C-alpha positions as CSV (number, residue, x, y, z in Angstrom):
1,X,58.1,-40.9,-1.6
2,X,61.6,-41.4,-3.0
3,X,63.5,-44.7,-2.6
4,X,67.2,-45.1,-2.4
5,X,68.4,-47.1,-5.3
6,X,71.9,-47.7,-4.2
7,X,71.3,-50.4,-1.7
8,X,73.2,-52.9,-3.9
9,X,76.6,-52.2,-5.3
10,X,76.4,-51.2,-9.0
11,X,79.3,-51.1,-11.5
12,X,80.7,-47.7,-12.2
13,X,79.3,-47.6,-15.7
14,X,77.3,-44.6,-16.7
15,X,74.1,-46.6,-16.3
16,X,75.2,-47.9,-13.0
17,X,76.0,-44.4,-11.8
18,X,72.5,-43.2,-12.8
19,X,70.9,-46.0,-10.9
20,X,72.8,-45.1,-7.7
21,X,70.5,-42.0,-7.5
22,X,67.1,-41.8,-6.0
23,X,64.4,-43.5,-8.0
24,X,61.6,-41.0,-8.6
25,X,59.6,-42.5,-11.5
26,X,59.5,-46.2,-11.2
27,X,62.7,-47.9,-12.2
28,X,63.7,-45.6,-15.1
29,X,64.3,-42.0,-13.7
30,X,66.8,-41.3,-11.0
31,X,67.8,-38.1,-9.2
32,X,71.5,-37.4,-8.8
33,X,73.1,-34.8,-6.6
34,X,75.7,-32.4,-8.0
35,X,78.6,-34.9,-7.4
36,X,76.7,-37.8,-8.9
37,X,76.0,-35.7,-12.0
38,X,79.7,-34.8,-12.3
39,X,80.6,-38.5,-12.0
40,X,78.1,-39.3,-14.7
41,X,79.6,-36.8,-17.1
42,X,83.1,-38.1,-16.4
43,X,82.0,-41.7,-17.0
44,X,80.4,-40.7,-20.3
45,X,83.8,-39.8,-21.6
46,X,84.5,-43.5,-22.0
47,X,81.1,-45.2,-21.7
48,X,79.2,-45.7,-25.0
49,X,75.7,-45.3,-23.3
50,X,73.5,-43.9,-26.1
51,X,72.3,-40.3,-25.5
52,X,68.8,-39.4,-26.7
53,X,67.7,-36.0,-25.5
54,X,68.0,-33.3,-22.7
55,X,65.4,-31.1,-21.3
56,X,64.2,-29.1,-18.2
57,X,60.9,-28.9,-16.4
58,X,61.5,-25.6,-14.4
59,X,63.1,-27.3,-11.4
60,X,65.4,-30.0,-12.8
61,X,67.5,-30.9,-15.9
62,X,66.8,-34.4,-17.3
63,X,68.9,-36.5,-19.6
64,X,67.5,-39.5,-21.4
65,X,69.7,-42.4,-22.4
66,X,69.0,-45.9,-23.9
67,X,70.4,-48.5,-21.6
68,X,71.5,-51.5,-23.7
69,X,70.2,-49.6,-26.7
70,X,66.6,-50.4,-25.7
71,X,65.6,-49.4,-22.2
72,X,64.9,-45.7,-21.4
73,X,67.0,-44.4,-18.5
74,X,66.8,-40.8,-17.2
75,X,69.2,-39.0,-15.0
76,X,67.9,-35.8,-13.3
77,X,69.7,-33.0,-11.4
78,X,68.7,-29.7,-9.9
79,X,70.8,-26.9,-11.2
80,X,72.7,-25.1,-8.5
81,X,72.2,-21.3,-9.0
82,X,70.8,-22.0,-12.4
83,X,73.9,-23.8,-13.6
84,X,74.7,-27.5,-14.2
85,X,77.6,-29.3,-15.8
86,X,77.0,-29.6,-19.5
87,X,76.9,-32.9,-21.4
88,X,78.0,-31.5,-24.7
89,X,81.7,-32.0,-24.1
90,X,81.1,-35.8,-23.8
91,X,77.9,-36.0,-25.9
92,X,78.1,-33.4,-28.7
93,X,74.5,-34.3,-29.6
94,X,73.4,-32.5,-26.4
95,X,74.7,-29.1,-27.6
96,X,71.5,-27.8,-29.3
97,X,69.4,-29.0,-26.3
98,X,71.6,-27.1,-23.9
99,X,71.2,-23.9,-26.0
100,X,67.4,-24.4,-26.0
101,X,67.3,-24.8,-22.2
102,X,69.3,-21.6,-21.8
103,X,66.9,-19.7,-24.0
104,X,63.7,-21.0,-22.4
105,X,64.6,-21.6,-18.7
106,X,67.8,-19.7,-18.1
107,X,69.7,-22.9,-17.1
108,X,73.4,-22.5,-18.1
109,X,75.5,-25.5,-19.1
110,X,79.0,-25.2,-17.7
111,X,81.8,-26.2,-20.1
112,X,79.2,-26.3,-22.9
113,X,80.5,-26.6,-26.5
114,X,78.3,-23.7,-27.6
115,X,76.3,-21.3,-25.4
116,X,74.9,-19.0,-28.1
117,X,71.1,-18.6,-28.4
118,X,69.2,-21.2,-30.5
119,X,65.6,-20.1,-30.2
120,X,65.7,-16.6,-28.8
121,X,66.2,-14.0,-31.5
122,X,65.9,-11.1,-29.0
123,X,62.3,-10.4,-29.9
124,X,60.5,-12.2,-27.2
125,X,58.6,-10.2,-24.5
126,X,60.9,-11.7,-21.8
127,X,64.1,-13.7,-21.6
128,X,63.9,-17.2,-20.1
129,X,60.1,-17.1,-20.6
130,X,59.5,-20.5,-18.9
131,X,61.5,-19.8,-15.7
132,X,59.9,-18.8,-12.4
133,X,61.5,-15.3,-12.9
134,X,61.6,-14.3,-16.5
135,X,64.2,-11.6,-17.2
136,X,63.9,-8.2,-19.0
137,X,64.5,-7.9,-22.7
138,X,67.4,-5.9,-24.0
139,X,66.6,-3.4,-26.8
140,X,67.7,-3.2,-29.5
141,X,68.3,-6.9,-29.9
142,X,71.9,-8.1,-30.1
143,X,73.1,-8.9,-33.6
144,X,73.4,-12.6,-34.5
145,X,76.5,-14.2,-33.1
146,X,78.0,-16.3,-35.8
147,X,81.3,-18.1,-35.7
148,X,84.2,-16.2,-37.3
149,X,85.2,-17.0,-40.9
150,X,88.5,-16.6,-42.7
151,X,89.0,-13.1,-44.2
152,X,89.3,-14.4,-47.8
153,X,85.9,-16.2,-47.7
154,X,82.7,-14.7,-49.1
155,X,79.5,-14.9,-47.0
156,X,76.4,-16.2,-48.6
157,X,73.2,-16.3,-46.7
158,X,69.7,-17.8,-47.5
159,X,66.4,-17.5,-45.7
160,X,64.4,-17.2,-43.6
161,X,62.4,-14.7,-45.7
162,X,64.2,-14.1,-48.9
163,X,61.4,-15.1,-51.2
164,X,62.6,-18.6,-51.8
165,X,60.8,-21.8,-50.9
166,X,62.9,-22.7,-47.9
167,X,62.1,-23.8,-44.4
168,X,62.0,-20.8,-42.0
169,X,65.7,-20.9,-41.2
170,X,68.8,-18.9,-42.0
171,X,71.7,-20.8,-43.5
172,X,75.0,-18.9,-43.5
173,X,77.7,-20.2,-45.8
174,X,81.3,-19.1,-46.1
175,X,82.6,-19.7,-49.6
176,X,86.2,-19.9,-50.7
177,X,87.6,-18.5,-53.9
178,X,86.6,-21.7,-55.8
179,X,82.9,-21.6,-54.7
180,X,83.3,-24.4,-52.2
181,X,81.7,-24.1,-48.7
182,X,84.4,-23.5,-46.1
183,X,81.9,-23.2,-43.2
184,X,78.2,-23.6,-42.8
185,X,76.0,-22.5,-39.9
186,X,72.3,-22.5,-39.2
187,X,70.4,-19.8,-37.4
188,X,67.0,-21.2,-36.4
189,X,64.3,-20.4,-34.0
190,X,62.0,-18.6,-36.5
191,X,59.5,-21.5,-36.3
192,X,59.4,-21.7,-32.5
193,X,55.8,-22.1,-31.2
194,X,56.4,-23.1,-27.6
195,X,55.0,-26.6,-28.0
196,X,56.1,-27.9,-24.6
197,X,54.5,-24.9,-22.9
198,X,51.3,-25.3,-25.0
199,X,51.0,-28.9,-24.0
200,X,51.0,-28.0,-20.3
201,X,47.5,-27.9,-18.9
202,X,45.8,-29.9,-21.7
203,X,44.0,-33.2,-21.2
204,X,45.3,-36.3,-23.0
205,X,43.0,-35.9,-26.0
206,X,43.9,-32.2,-26.4
207,X,47.6,-32.8,-26.0
208,X,47.5,-35.6,-28.7
209,X,45.6,-33.3,-31.0
210,X,48.2,-30.6,-30.7
211,X,51.0,-33.1,-31.2
212,X,49.5,-34.0,-34.6
213,X,50.2,-30.5,-35.7
214,X,53.8,-30.1,-34.6
215,X,55.6,-31.3,-37.8
216,X,53.9,-31.8,-41.1
217,X,54.7,-35.2,-42.5
218,X,55.1,-36.7,-39.1
219,X,51.7,-36.3,-37.5
220,X,51.2,-40.0,-36.8
221,X,54.7,-40.3,-35.3
222,X,54.3,-37.4,-32.9
223,X,50.8,-38.5,-31.9
224,X,51.8,-42.1,-31.4
225,X,54.9,-41.2,-29.3
226,X,52.9,-38.9,-27.1
227,X,50.1,-41.6,-26.7
228,X,52.7,-44.1,-25.6
229,X,54.2,-41.6,-23.1
230,X,50.7,-40.9,-21.6
231,X,49.9,-44.6,-21.5
232,X,53.2,-45.3,-19.7
233,X,52.5,-42.5,-17.2
234,X,49.0,-43.7,-16.4
235,X,49.5,-47.4,-16.6
236,X,47.2,-47.9,-19.6
237,X,47.8,-50.1,-22.6
238,X,46.5,-49.9,-26.1
239,X,44.5,-52.9,-27.3
240,X,45.4,-55.1,-30.2
241,X,43.3,-53.2,-32.8
242,X,44.7,-49.9,-31.7
243,X,48.3,-51.2,-31.7
244,X,47.8,-52.5,-35.3
245,X,46.2,-49.3,-36.4
246,X,49.1,-47.2,-35.2
247,X,51.6,-49.4,-37.1
248,X,49.5,-49.2,-40.3
249,X,49.1,-45.4,-40.1
250,X,52.8,-44.9,-39.3
251,X,53.8,-46.9,-42.4
252,X,51.4,-45.0,-44.6
253,X,52.8,-41.8,-43.3
254,X,56.4,-43.1,-43.9
255,X,55.6,-43.8,-47.5
256,X,54.0,-40.4,-48.2
257,X,56.9,-38.5,-46.5
258,X,59.6,-40.5,-48.2
259,X,58.0,-39.7,-51.6
260,X,57.8,-36.0,-50.7
261,X,61.5,-36.0,-49.7
262,X,62.5,-37.9,-52.8
263,X,60.7,-35.4,-55.0
264,X,62.3,-32.5,-53.2
265,X,65.8,-33.8,-53.7
266,X,65.2,-35.0,-57.3
267,X,64.2,-31.5,-58.6
268,X,67.5,-29.8,-57.8
269,X,69.4,-32.9,-59.0
270,X,67.7,-32.5,-62.4
271,X,65.7,-35.8,-62.2
272,X,62.4,-34.4,-63.2
273,X,60.9,-37.8,-64.1
274,X,61.7,-39.2,-60.7
275,X,60.2,-36.1,-59.0
276,X,57.1,-36.3,-61.0
277,X,56.5,-40.0,-60.4
278,X,57.0,-39.5,-56.6
279,X,54.6,-36.6,-56.6
280,X,52.0,-38.7,-58.5
281,X,52.2,-41.7,-56.1
282,X,52.2,-39.4,-53.1
283,X,49.1,-37.6,-54.3
284,X,47.3,-40.9,-54.8
285,X,48.2,-41.9,-51.2
286,X,47.1,-38.5,-49.7
287,X,43.8,-38.7,-51.7
288,X,43.1,-42.1,-50.3
289,X,44.0,-41.0,-46.7
290,X,41.6,-38.0,-47.0
291,X,38.8,-40.0,-48.5
292,X,39.0,-43.0,-46.1
293,X,40.7,-41.6,-43.0
294,X,39.3,-38.1,-43.0
295,X,42.6,-36.2,-43.3
296,X,45.2,-36.2,-46.0
297,X,48.0,-35.9,-43.4
298,X,46.5,-38.4,-41.0
299,X,46.0,-35.8,-38.2
300,X,43.7,-36.8,-35.4
301,X,43.8,-40.5,-36.4
302,X,45.6,-41.6,-33.2
303,X,44.2,-41.5,-29.7
304,X,45.6,-42.3,-26.3
305,X,44.8,-45.2,-24.0
306,X,42.7,-48.3,-24.0
307,X,40.5,-49.2,-26.9
308,X,40.7,-47.1,-30.0
309,X,38.1,-46.0,-32.4
310,X,36.8,-49.1,-34.3
311,X,35.9,-47.0,-37.3
312,X,39.5,-45.7,-37.5
313,X,40.9,-49.3,-37.0
314,X,38.8,-50.4,-40.0
315,X,39.8,-47.3,-42.0
316,X,43.5,-47.9,-41.3
317,X,43.3,-51.5,-42.6
318,X,41.4,-50.3,-45.7
319,X,44.0,-47.6,-46.4
320,X,46.9,-50.1,-45.8
321,X,45.8,-52.4,-48.6
322,X,45.3,-49.6,-51.1
323,X,48.6,-48.0,-50.3
324,X,50.5,-51.3,-50.5
325,X,48.9,-51.8,-54.0
326,X,50.0,-48.3,-55.1
327,X,53.6,-48.7,-53.9
328,X,53.9,-52.1,-55.6
329,X,52.5,-50.9,-58.9
330,X,54.8,-47.9,-58.9
331,X,58.0,-49.7,-57.9
332,X,59.2,-50.5,-61.5
333,X,58.6,-46.9,-62.7
334,X,60.5,-45.5,-59.7
335,X,63.4,-47.9,-60.3
336,X,63.6,-46.9,-64.0
337,X,63.6,-43.2,-63.1
338,X,66.3,-43.7,-60.5
339,X,68.4,-45.6,-63.1
340,X,68.8,-42.4,-65.2
341,X,72.6,-42.1,-65.6
342,X,72.5,-38.3,-65.2
343,X,71.1,-38.6,-61.7
344,X,73.9,-40.9,-60.5
345,X,76.5,-38.5,-61.8
346,X,74.8,-35.7,-59.9
347,X,74.4,-37.3,-56.5
348,X,77.1,-39.9,-56.1
349,X,79.8,-38.8,-53.6
350,X,78.0,-35.5,-52.8
351,X,77.0,-34.5,-49.3
352,X,78.7,-37.3,-47.4
353,X,77.8,-37.8,-43.8
354,X,80.4,-40.0,-42.2
355,X,79.3,-42.8,-39.9
356,X,81.3,-41.5,-36.9
357,X,79.7,-38.0,-37.3
358,X,76.2,-39.5,-37.6
359,X,76.8,-41.5,-34.4
360,X,78.4,-38.6,-32.5
361,X,75.6,-36.2,-33.3
362,X,72.8,-38.8,-32.8
363,X,71.6,-38.8,-36.4
364,X,69.2,-41.6,-37.0
365,X,66.3,-42.3,-39.4
366,X,67.0,-42.6,-43.2
367,X,70.0,-40.2,-42.9
368,X,71.7,-42.2,-40.2
369,X,71.0,-45.6,-41.9
370,X,72.3,-44.2,-45.2
371,X,75.6,-43.6,-43.3
372,X,75.9,-47.2,-42.0
373,X,74.2,-46.5,-38.7
374,X,71.9,-49.4,-37.8
375,X,69.4,-47.4,-36.0
376,X,65.7,-48.2,-36.4
377,X,63.5,-47.4,-33.4
378,X,60.7,-49.6,-34.7
379,X,62.3,-52.5,-33.0
380,X,61.1,-50.9,-29.7
381,X,57.6,-50.0,-30.9
382,X,54.7,-52.3,-30.0
383,X,53.1,-54.0,-33.0
384,X,56.3,-54.4,-35.1
385,X,58.2,-57.6,-35.7
386,X,61.9,-57.5,-36.3
387,X,61.7,-59.7,-39.4
388,X,59.7,-57.0,-41.1
389,X,62.5,-54.4,-40.8
390,X,64.6,-55.6,-43.7
391,X,65.4,-52.4,-45.7
392,X,69.0,-52.5,-44.4
393,X,71.5,-49.8,-44.4
394,X,73.8,-48.0,-46.9
395,X,77.5,-47.2,-46.3
396,X,78.0,-44.4,-48.8
397,X,76.5,-41.6,-46.6
398,X,75.9,-39.4,-49.7
399,X,72.9,-38.1,-51.4
400,X,72.7,-41.2,-53.6
401,X,72.6,-43.5,-50.5
402,X,69.8,-41.4,-49.0
403,X,67.8,-41.6,-52.2
404,X,68.4,-45.4,-52.6
405,X,67.5,-46.1,-49.0
406,X,64.2,-44.2,-49.2
407,X,63.3,-46.1,-52.4
408,X,64.2,-49.4,-50.6
409,X,62.1,-48.5,-47.6
410,X,59.1,-47.8,-49.9
411,X,59.2,-51.5,-50.7
412,X,59.6,-52.4,-47.1
413,X,56.5,-50.2,-46.2
414,X,54.4,-52.2,-48.7
415,X,55.5,-55.5,-47.1
416,X,55.0,-54.2,-43.5
417,X,51.5,-53.0,-44.4
418,X,50.5,-56.4,-45.8
419,X,52.1,-58.3,-42.9
420,X,50.6,-56.0,-40.1
421,X,47.2,-56.0,-41.6
422,X,47.0,-59.8,-41.4
423,X,48.6,-60.3,-38.0
424,X,47.7,-60.0,-34.4
425,X,50.3,-57.8,-32.7
426,X,51.2,-58.3,-29.1
427,X,49.7,-55.8,-26.7
428,X,52.3,-53.4,-25.1
429,X,53.4,-54.3,-21.6
430,X,53.0,-51.4,-19.3
431,X,54.0,-50.8,-15.7
432,X,51.8,-49.3,-13.0
433,X,51.3,-45.7,-13.7
434,X,53.8,-43.4,-11.8
435,X,52.6,-40.1,-13.2
436,X,55.5,-39.8,-15.7
437,X,56.2,-41.6,-18.9
438,X,58.3,-41.6,-22.0
439,X,57.2,-42.8,-25.5
440,X,58.8,-43.1,-28.8
441,X,58.1,-43.6,-32.5
442,X,60.2,-44.1,-35.6
443,X,59.0,-41.3,-37.8
444,X,59.7,-40.9,-41.5
445,X,62.8,-38.9,-40.8
446,X,63.9,-40.4,-37.5
447,X,63.1,-41.0,-33.9
448,X,60.5,-39.0,-32.1
449,X,60.5,-38.9,-28.3
450,X,58.0,-37.5,-25.8
451,X,58.2,-37.2,-22.0
452,X,55.2,-36.2,-20.0
453,X,54.2,-35.7,-16.4
454,X,50.5,-36.2,-15.7
455,X,48.7,-34.6,-12.8
456,X,44.9,-34.9,-12.2
457,X,44.4,-36.2,-15.7
458,X,46.2,-33.3,-17.4
459,X,49.7,-32.7,-18.7
460,X,51.7,-30.9,-16.1
461,X,55.0,-30.8,-18.0
462,X,56.2,-32.2,-21.3
463,X,59.2,-32.4,-23.6
464,X,59.3,-33.1,-27.3
465,X,62.4,-34.4,-29.3
466,X,62.3,-34.4,-33.1
467,X,65.1,-35.7,-35.3
468,X,65.5,-32.3,-37.0
469,X,67.8,-30.9,-34.2
470,X,70.4,-33.6,-34.9
471,X,70.0,-33.2,-38.6
472,X,70.6,-29.4,-38.5
473,X,73.8,-30.0,-36.5
474,X,75.0,-32.7,-38.9
475,X,74.4,-30.5,-42.0
476,X,76.9,-28.0,-40.7
477,X,79.5,-30.7,-41.0
478,X,78.2,-32.2,-44.3
479,X,78.1,-29.0,-46.2
480,X,81.8,-28.2,-45.6
481,X,83.6,-28.8,-48.9
482,X,80.4,-28.9,-51.0
483,X,79.9,-26.7,-54.0
484,X,77.4,-23.8,-53.5
485,X,75.2,-25.1,-56.3
486,X,74.8,-28.5,-54.5
487,X,73.7,-27.0,-51.1
488,X,70.0,-27.0,-51.8
489,X,70.1,-30.7,-53.0
490,X,72.1,-31.8,-50.0
491,X,69.8,-30.0,-47.5
492,X,66.7,-31.5,-49.1
493,X,68.2,-35.0,-49.1
494,X,68.1,-34.7,-45.3
495,X,64.4,-33.9,-45.2
496,X,65.1,-31.2,-42.6
497,X,62.1,-29.7,-40.9
498,X,62.7,-26.3,-39.3
499,X,59.5,-26.7,-37.4
500,X,60.9,-29.9,-35.8
501,X,64.1,-28.1,-34.8
502,X,62.3,-25.1,-33.3
503,X,59.8,-26.9,-31.1
């Protein structure tokens, strides 16, 4: 049964307009009619309400915002004739999500900033494969639709299958006569696996197992976010030991992935000593994870609901102490490697992401914080304390800032591991289960969000949001003006995962 939520007058803020709709999932998701959605889009032109993600479930389009920067708030609308008013003119971060929905569901965003395919390369067995009426496939496939480039620029493409060690994506660069990038554009979709569709029909344990295999280096983040979404949908709550275990495992994963990303950016920057030291410490962490936790990448170490596995809780605490020791013992060597003057000359001022662009495109994680954006979702995650999150931000926004912030966060990880292992975290407060829930985690590369609808103990519908989509959009801006020989270093400094962008 739906309840009218507009009994009391609400201010005409974006959040207030959303709450004028019909409450359909407790007090956080509201259905708007076509006029209400149009009013919301207009209000967002001036309202700073933070946008998170956009998705469809076959019937409706849903947009997730953070009210007050902390409380999830979802607006839903049913597209009329398969069309809805797009959010990208007022929230540019919504553009890649609109393109994904067009490919998967056939829902067209009116006035969208970009309506070209994102996932569909023209090789699927049907168009709009998740819609009630999938369409026929045109043959031969249409050629890729890239933005026009100036006639005096040279086109340079890389990936997805040119023999290099890239992520499965095509990066198209337009170079001017001096070898500088005049335009950059991604063509992705090669790593699409239909994760949302694969989650549908699974029980909670099966869904969490699949989530752990979505993005390498972020297994704990994806599993934890999905667990929290399922728990919110069913009214369950993780106990103290499980909450602590998730924090410890997330921080161990953060350290391992930071070290991987540091190594990858140090190699093209010519800092072989830093890369080698990062690889040595990361291998020691992964070896400990495999020996104590059962999996080097910590897959299947997080489970949904209620009491966790006592053996895993003990293993997480054991791993945490060992990883903290490793990070602290390696700190001085990492600092010395970073201090090599040749590295600073190579990375300072290169690949700058401006704070305004990061905020506009919704870039968080290390990349956003290195551009002065104070965005750390751990403040919303049960088990963390705000006084632990002291790695700070950087203002430079360049490759150097991203390297320095990752190194600083390695020290923060060691402190969090010791603090969390010896504390008793508060149990997450949950509301009575309403069949739908959202959950989040601050992964090593940024915020991970899940939305699920649970029916008869199984996932009926789901959505996954990984930080890679925002990073890909931001890189198209950052690469403009860079020299061609710096492109690989800049891309790797973002830690971009094509698998995360192509969910």
